[in-house]
A tleap script that builds the chain and sets N, CA, C and O, in Angstrom:
source leaprc.protein.ff14SB
mol = sequence {
  NMET VAL THR GLN LYS ASN THR THR GLN SER
  VAL TYR HIE VAL GLY GLY ILE LYS GLY ASP
  HIE CYS ARG ASP ARG ILE GLU HIE THR LEU
  SER HIE LEU GLN GLY VAL ALA SER VAL LYS
  VAL ASP MET THR SER LYS GLN VAL ALA VAL
  SER HIE ASP GLU SER LEU PRO SER SER GLY
  ILE GLU GLU THR LEU GLN SER LEU GLY TYR
  SER VAL GLN CGLY
}
set mol.1.N position { -57.857 111.295 5.845 }
set mol.1.CA position { -58.448 111.080 4.530 }
set mol.1.C position { -59.902 111.557 4.542 }
set mol.1.O position { -60.595 111.418 5.550 }
set mol.2.N position { -60.352 112.105 3.448 }
set mol.2.CA position { -61.705 112.637 3.334 }
set mol.2.C position { -62.622 111.529 2.856 }
set mol.2.O position { -62.331 110.848 1.872 }
set mol.3.N position { -63.739 111.350 3.565 }
set mol.3.CA position { -64.691 110.333 3.157 }
set mol.3.C position { -65.726 110.929 2.227 }
set mol.3.O position { -66.006 112.127 2.284 }
set mol.4.N position { -66.295 110.095 1.370 }
set mol.4.CA position { -67.234 110.548 0.342 }
set mol.4.C position { -68.442 111.262 0.938 }
set mol.4.O position { -68.850 112.298 0.413 }
set mol.5.N position { -69.028 110.743 2.017 }
set mol.5.CA position { -70.268 111.315 2.529 }
set mol.5.C position { -70.097 112.693 3.167 }
set mol.5.O position { -71.069 113.435 3.303 }
set mol.6.N position { -68.878 113.037 3.555 }
set mol.6.CA position { -68.627 114.334 4.181 }
set mol.6.C position { -67.991 115.325 3.221 }
set mol.6.O position { -67.472 116.358 3.643 }
set mol.7.N position { -68.029 115.019 1.947 }
set mol.7.CA position { -67.351 115.844 0.954 }
set mol.7.C position { -68.331 116.720 0.187 }
set mol.7.O position { -69.431 116.292 -0.165 }
set mol.8.N position { -67.914 117.945 -0.062 }
set mol.8.CA position { -68.690 118.873 -0.879 }
set mol.8.C position { -67.769 119.430 -1.957 }
set mol.8.O position { -66.548 119.324 -1.843 }
set mol.9.N position { -68.333 120.014 -2.986 }
set mol.9.CA position { -67.518 120.618 -4.028 }
set mol.9.C position { -67.815 122.110 -4.100 }
set mol.9.O position { -68.972 122.531 -4.119 }
set mol.10.N position { -66.752 122.893 -4.141 }
set mol.10.CA position { -66.861 124.341 -4.300 }
set mol.10.C position { -66.161 124.723 -5.589 }
set mol.10.O position { -65.105 124.183 -5.919 }
set mol.11.N position { -66.760 125.662 -6.320 }
set mol.11.CA position { -66.184 126.130 -7.581 }
set mol.11.C position { -65.910 127.625 -7.456 }
set mol.11.O position { -66.773 128.394 -7.033 }
set mol.12.N position { -64.698 128.021 -7.831 }
set mol.12.CA position { -64.265 129.412 -7.725 }
set mol.12.C position { -63.887 129.926 -9.106 }
set mol.12.O position { -63.244 129.218 -9.880 }
set mol.13.N position { -64.280 131.150 -9.414 }
set mol.13.CA position { -63.834 131.839 -10.628 }
set mol.13.C position { -62.588 132.614 -10.215 }
set mol.13.O position { -62.645 133.499 -9.361 }
set mol.14.N position { -61.467 132.268 -10.832 }
set mol.14.CA position { -60.181 132.791 -10.379 }
set mol.14.C position { -59.523 133.617 -11.483 }
set mol.14.O position { -59.332 133.141 -12.602 }
set mol.15.N position { -59.185 134.845 -11.152 }
set mol.15.CA position { -58.493 135.719 -12.091 }
set mol.15.C position { -56.987 135.582 -11.957 }
set mol.15.O position { -56.471 135.366 -10.860 }
set mol.16.N position { -56.289 135.708 -13.068 }
set mol.16.CA position { -54.830 135.671 -13.046 }
set mol.16.C position { -54.222 134.354 -13.464 }
set mol.16.O position { -52.999 134.216 -13.482 }
set mol.17.N position { -55.063 133.367 -13.806 }
set mol.17.CA position { -54.542 132.083 -14.279 }
set mol.17.C position { -54.097 132.276 -15.727 }
set mol.17.O position { -54.897 132.631 -16.592 }
set mol.18.N position { -52.804 132.035 -15.979 }
set mol.18.CA position { -52.273 132.333 -17.306 }
set mol.18.C position { -51.712 131.127 -18.046 }
set mol.18.O position { -51.587 131.178 -19.269 }
set mol.19.N position { -51.375 130.069 -17.368 }
set mol.19.CA position { -50.773 128.937 -18.068 }
set mol.19.C position { -50.656 127.714 -17.183 }
set mol.19.O position { -51.188 127.664 -16.074 }
set mol.20.N position { -49.941 126.726 -17.709 }
set mol.20.CA position { -49.795 125.461 -16.995 }
set mol.20.C position { -49.126 125.628 -15.639 }
set mol.20.O position { -49.458 124.920 -14.688 }
set mol.21.N position { -48.187 126.558 -15.548 }
set mol.21.CA position { -47.509 126.785 -14.276 }
set mol.21.C position { -48.515 127.234 -13.209 }
set mol.21.O position { -48.456 126.779 -12.067 }
set mol.22.N position { -49.423 128.113 -13.579 }
set mol.22.CA position { -50.451 128.589 -12.648 }
set mol.22.C position { -51.345 127.428 -12.215 }
set mol.22.O position { -51.630 127.260 -11.030 }
set mol.23.N position { -51.782 126.632 -13.191 }
set mol.23.CA position { -52.628 125.483 -12.885 }
set mol.23.C position { -51.931 124.541 -11.911 }
set mol.23.O position { -52.515 124.125 -10.910 }
set mol.24.N position { -50.678 124.210 -12.212 }
set mol.24.CA position { -49.925 123.283 -11.367 }
set mol.24.C position { -49.730 123.843 -9.965 }
set mol.24.O position { -49.826 123.110 -8.980 }
set mol.25.N position { -49.457 125.129 -9.875 }
set mol.25.CA position { -49.242 125.772 -8.573 }
set mol.25.C position { -50.509 125.737 -7.721 }
set mol.25.O position { -50.453 125.431 -6.530 }
set mol.26.N position { -51.643 126.048 -8.328 }
set mol.26.CA position { -52.915 126.030 -7.610 }
set mol.26.C position { -53.257 124.611 -7.171 }
set mol.26.O position { -53.599 124.384 -6.010 }
set mol.27.N position { -53.166 123.657 -8.096 }
set mol.27.CA position { -53.507 122.274 -7.764 }
set mol.27.C position { -52.600 121.730 -6.664 }
set mol.27.O position { -53.073 121.069 -5.739 }
set mol.28.N position { -51.308 122.002 -6.760 }
set mol.28.CA position { -50.353 121.511 -5.765 }
set mol.28.C position { -50.636 122.115 -4.385 }
set mol.28.O position { -50.695 121.398 -3.385 }
set mol.29.N position { -50.808 123.432 -4.344 }
set mol.29.CA position { -50.992 124.110 -3.055 }
set mol.29.C position { -52.304 123.728 -2.391 }
set mol.29.O position { -52.320 123.386 -1.209 }
set mol.30.N position { -53.403 123.779 -3.134 }
set mol.30.CA position { -54.701 123.463 -2.535 }
set mol.30.C position { -54.803 121.997 -2.134 }
set mol.30.O position { -55.447 121.675 -1.136 }
set mol.31.N position { -54.177 121.109 -2.894 }
set mol.31.CA position { -54.263 119.681 -2.566 }
set mol.31.C position { -53.572 119.349 -1.246 }
set mol.31.O position { -53.821 118.292 -0.667 }
set mol.32.N position { -52.710 120.238 -0.769 }
set mol.32.CA position { -52.027 120.010 0.502 }
set mol.32.C position { -52.776 120.601 1.704 }
set mol.32.O position { -52.341 120.434 2.843 }
set mol.33.N position { -53.884 121.280 1.460 }
set mol.33.CA position { -54.684 121.792 2.576 }
set mol.33.C position { -55.386 120.630 3.268 }
set mol.33.O position { -55.876 119.708 2.615 }
set mol.34.N position { -55.429 120.684 4.576 }
set mol.34.CA position { -56.128 119.665 5.358 }
set mol.34.C position { -57.600 119.645 4.971 }
set mol.34.O position { -58.268 120.678 5.028 }
set mol.35.N position { -58.113 118.484 4.578 }
set mol.35.CA position { -59.520 118.344 4.234 }
set mol.35.C position { -59.824 118.406 2.749 }
set mol.35.O position { -60.966 118.177 2.350 }
set mol.36.N position { -58.827 118.713 1.910 }
set mol.36.CA position { -59.056 118.776 0.461 }
set mol.36.C position { -58.841 117.387 -0.141 }
set mol.36.O position { -57.804 116.757 0.067 }
set mol.37.N position { -59.846 116.924 -0.891 }
set mol.37.CA position { -59.773 115.610 -1.527 }
set mol.37.C position { -59.231 115.697 -2.947 }
set mol.37.O position { -58.448 114.842 -3.362 }
set mol.38.N position { -59.643 116.731 -3.704 }
set mol.38.CA position { -59.166 116.880 -5.078 }
set mol.38.C position { -59.324 118.324 -5.537 }
set mol.38.O position { -60.143 119.084 -5.020 }
set mol.39.N position { -58.499 118.673 -6.536 }
set mol.39.CA position { -58.521 120.017 -7.108 }
set mol.39.C position { -58.417 119.880 -8.617 }
set mol.39.O position { -57.581 119.131 -9.122 }
set mol.40.N position { -59.271 120.606 -9.338 }
set mol.40.CA position { -59.211 120.605 -10.803 }
set mol.40.C position { -59.322 122.038 -11.279 }
set mol.40.O position { -60.267 122.747 -10.934 }
set mol.41.N position { -58.345 122.462 -12.078 }
set mol.41.CA position { -58.330 123.805 -12.638 }
set mol.41.C position { -58.710 123.710 -14.113 }
set mol.41.O position { -58.087 122.971 -14.875 }
set mol.42.N position { -59.732 124.458 -14.506 }
set mol.42.CA position { -60.151 124.527 -15.906 }
set mol.42.C position { -59.569 125.811 -16.489 }
set mol.42.O position { -59.999 126.913 -16.149 }
set mol.43.N position { -58.593 125.652 -17.365 }
set mol.43.CA position { -57.881 126.798 -17.926 }
set mol.43.C position { -58.778 127.660 -18.817 }
set mol.43.O position { -58.603 128.878 -18.874 }
set mol.44.N position { -59.732 127.043 -19.511 }
set mol.44.CA position { -60.597 127.778 -20.431 }
set mol.44.C position { -61.554 128.700 -19.691 }
set mol.44.O position { -61.691 129.875 -20.033 }
set mol.45.N position { -62.214 128.156 -18.674 }
set mol.45.CA position { -63.211 128.938 -17.940 }
set mol.45.C position { -62.624 129.692 -16.750 }
set mol.45.O position { -63.309 130.496 -16.118 }
set mol.46.N position { -61.343 129.426 -16.445 }
set mol.46.CA position { -60.672 130.042 -15.285 }
set mol.46.C position { -61.392 129.686 -13.985 }
set mol.46.O position { -61.524 130.509 -13.079 }
set mol.47.N position { -61.855 128.434 -13.920 }
set mol.47.CA position { -62.533 127.962 -12.716 }
set mol.47.C position { -61.682 126.927 -11.998 }
set mol.47.O position { -60.968 126.140 -12.620 }
set mol.48.N position { -61.774 126.949 -10.682 }
set mol.48.CA position { -61.090 125.976 -9.842 }
set mol.48.C position { -62.166 125.234 -9.060 }
set mol.48.O position { -62.908 125.838 -8.285 }
set mol.49.N position { -62.248 123.918 -9.267 }
set mol.49.CA position { -63.206 123.080 -8.555 }
set mol.49.C position { -62.453 122.319 -7.463 }
set mol.49.O position { -61.458 121.647 -7.733 }
set mol.50.N position { -62.937 122.432 -6.241 }
set mol.50.CA position { -62.280 121.810 -5.100 }
set mol.50.C position { -63.280 120.902 -4.386 }
set mol.50.O position { -64.322 121.361 -3.919 }
set mol.51.N position { -62.957 119.618 -4.307 }
set mol.51.CA position { -63.739 118.688 -3.488 }
set mol.51.C position { -63.073 118.655 -2.119 }
set mol.51.O position { -61.880 118.377 -2.000 }
set mol.52.N position { -63.856 118.942 -1.099 }
set mol.52.CA position { -63.268 119.066 0.235 }
set mol.52.C position { -64.249 118.647 1.313 }
set mol.52.O position { -65.456 118.553 1.092 }
set mol.53.N position { -63.691 118.401 2.476 }
set mol.53.CA position { -64.476 118.072 3.653 }
set mol.53.C position { -65.388 119.249 3.964 }
set mol.53.O position { -64.980 120.405 3.855 }
set mol.54.N position { -66.629 118.949 4.351 }
set mol.54.CA position { -67.598 120.005 4.658 }
set mol.54.C position { -67.134 120.917 5.784 }
set mol.54.O position { -67.583 122.059 5.878 }
set mol.55.N position { -66.243 120.428 6.638 }
set mol.55.CA position { -65.782 121.242 7.765 }
set mol.55.C position { -64.750 122.290 7.353 }
set mol.55.O position { -64.447 123.193 8.133 }
set mol.56.N position { -64.204 122.182 6.136 }
set mol.56.CA position { -63.245 123.177 5.654 }
set mol.56.C position { -64.005 124.365 5.082 }
set mol.56.O position { -64.721 124.219 4.090 }
set mol.57.N position { -63.862 125.535 5.690 }
set mol.57.CA position { -64.616 126.696 5.196 }
set mol.57.C position { -64.088 127.177 3.842 }
set mol.57.O position { -62.886 127.136 3.577 }
set mol.58.N position { -65.004 127.630 2.998 }
set mol.58.CA position { -64.625 128.164 1.689 }
set mol.58.C position { -63.674 129.342 1.829 }
set mol.58.O position { -62.830 129.571 0.963 }
set mol.59.N position { -63.809 130.079 2.908 }
set mol.59.CA position { -62.941 131.240 3.102 }
set mol.59.C position { -61.478 130.826 3.191 }
set mol.59.O position { -60.602 131.580 2.765 }
set mol.60.N position { -61.198 129.657 3.729 }
set mol.60.CA position { -59.821 129.171 3.815 }
set mol.60.C position { -59.244 128.891 2.439 }
set mol.60.O position { -58.072 129.170 2.184 }
set mol.61.N position { -60.060 128.343 1.555 }
set mol.61.CA position { -59.627 128.074 0.181 }
set mol.61.C position { -59.425 129.393 -0.559 }
set mol.61.O position { -58.427 129.562 -1.260 }
set mol.62.N position { -60.356 130.321 -0.411 }
set mol.62.CA position { -60.248 131.628 -1.060 }
set mol.62.C position { -59.003 132.371 -0.590 }
set mol.62.O position { -58.287 132.961 -1.399 }
set mol.63.N position { -58.747 132.344 0.703 }
set mol.63.CA position { -57.568 133.025 1.244 }
set mol.63.C position { -56.284 132.417 0.706 }
set mol.63.O position { -55.318 133.134 0.445 }
set mol.64.N position { -56.265 131.107 0.539 }
set mol.64.CA position { -55.081 130.441 -0.009 }
set mol.64.C position { -54.859 130.861 -1.447 }
set mol.64.O position { -53.727 131.143 -1.843 }
set mol.65.N position { -55.934 130.907 -2.245 }
set mol.65.CA position { -55.816 131.360 -3.635 }
set mol.65.C position { -55.288 132.797 -3.691 }
set mol.65.O position { -54.429 133.119 -4.512 }
set mol.66.N position { -55.803 133.645 -2.821 }
set mol.66.CA position { -55.370 135.041 -2.794 }
set mol.66.C position { -53.918 135.155 -2.346 }
set mol.66.O position { -53.186 136.011 -2.842 }
set mol.67.N position { -53.494 134.305 -1.417 }
set mol.67.CA position { -52.107 134.356 -0.958 }
set mol.67.C position { -51.137 133.946 -2.072 }
set mol.67.O position { -49.960 134.304 -2.040 }
set mol.68.N position { -51.637 133.201 -3.044 }
set mol.68.CA position { -50.819 132.814 -4.202 }
set mol.68.C position { -50.789 133.916 -5.261 }
set mol.68.O position { -50.058 133.811 -6.246 }
set mol.69.N position { -51.584 134.975 -5.061 }
set mol.69.CA position { -51.582 136.106 -5.981 }
set mol.69.C position { -52.726 136.106 -6.984 }
set mol.69.O position { -52.711 136.881 -7.940 }
set mol.70.N position { -53.719 135.243 -6.777 }
set mol.70.CA position { -54.860 135.176 -7.687 }
set mol.70.C position { -56.052 135.894 -7.066 }
set mol.70.O position { -56.161 135.981 -5.843 }
set mol.71.N position { -56.934 136.403 -7.896 }
set mol.71.CA position { -58.150 137.038 -7.394 }
set mol.71.C position { -59.304 136.047 -7.517 }
set mol.71.O position { -59.430 135.338 -8.515 }
set mol.72.N position { -60.136 136.013 -6.490 }
set mol.72.CA position { -61.326 135.177 -6.503 }
set mol.72.C position { -62.491 136.077 -6.854 }
set mol.72.O position { -62.772 137.044 -6.147 }
set mol.73.N position { -63.168 135.760 -7.946 }
set mol.73.CA position { -64.234 136.611 -8.459 }
set mol.73.C position { -65.601 135.962 -8.254 }
set mol.73.O position { -65.743 134.742 -8.331 }
set mol.74.N position { -66.591 136.791 -7.996 }
set mol.74.CA position { -67.949 136.304 -7.889 }
set mol.74.C position { -68.248 135.769 -6.594 }
set mol.74.O position { -69.369 135.318 -6.357 }
savepdb mol mol.pdb
quit
């Protein structure tokens, strides 16, 4: 379990999010990564906010998004 004091939030601009299925797929997949506390996808801004353990590198989250077929922008 991730403790509050070791948690950080990363926000990603993600291309290719088209509907509820995409949101659900991203939230489900990222929430199962070791060290992820929560995932929120904003459909309007195409942003994915991930609260995660500081020891989880952002590159791991980005690679997971890309493996699902989404582009990480910015």
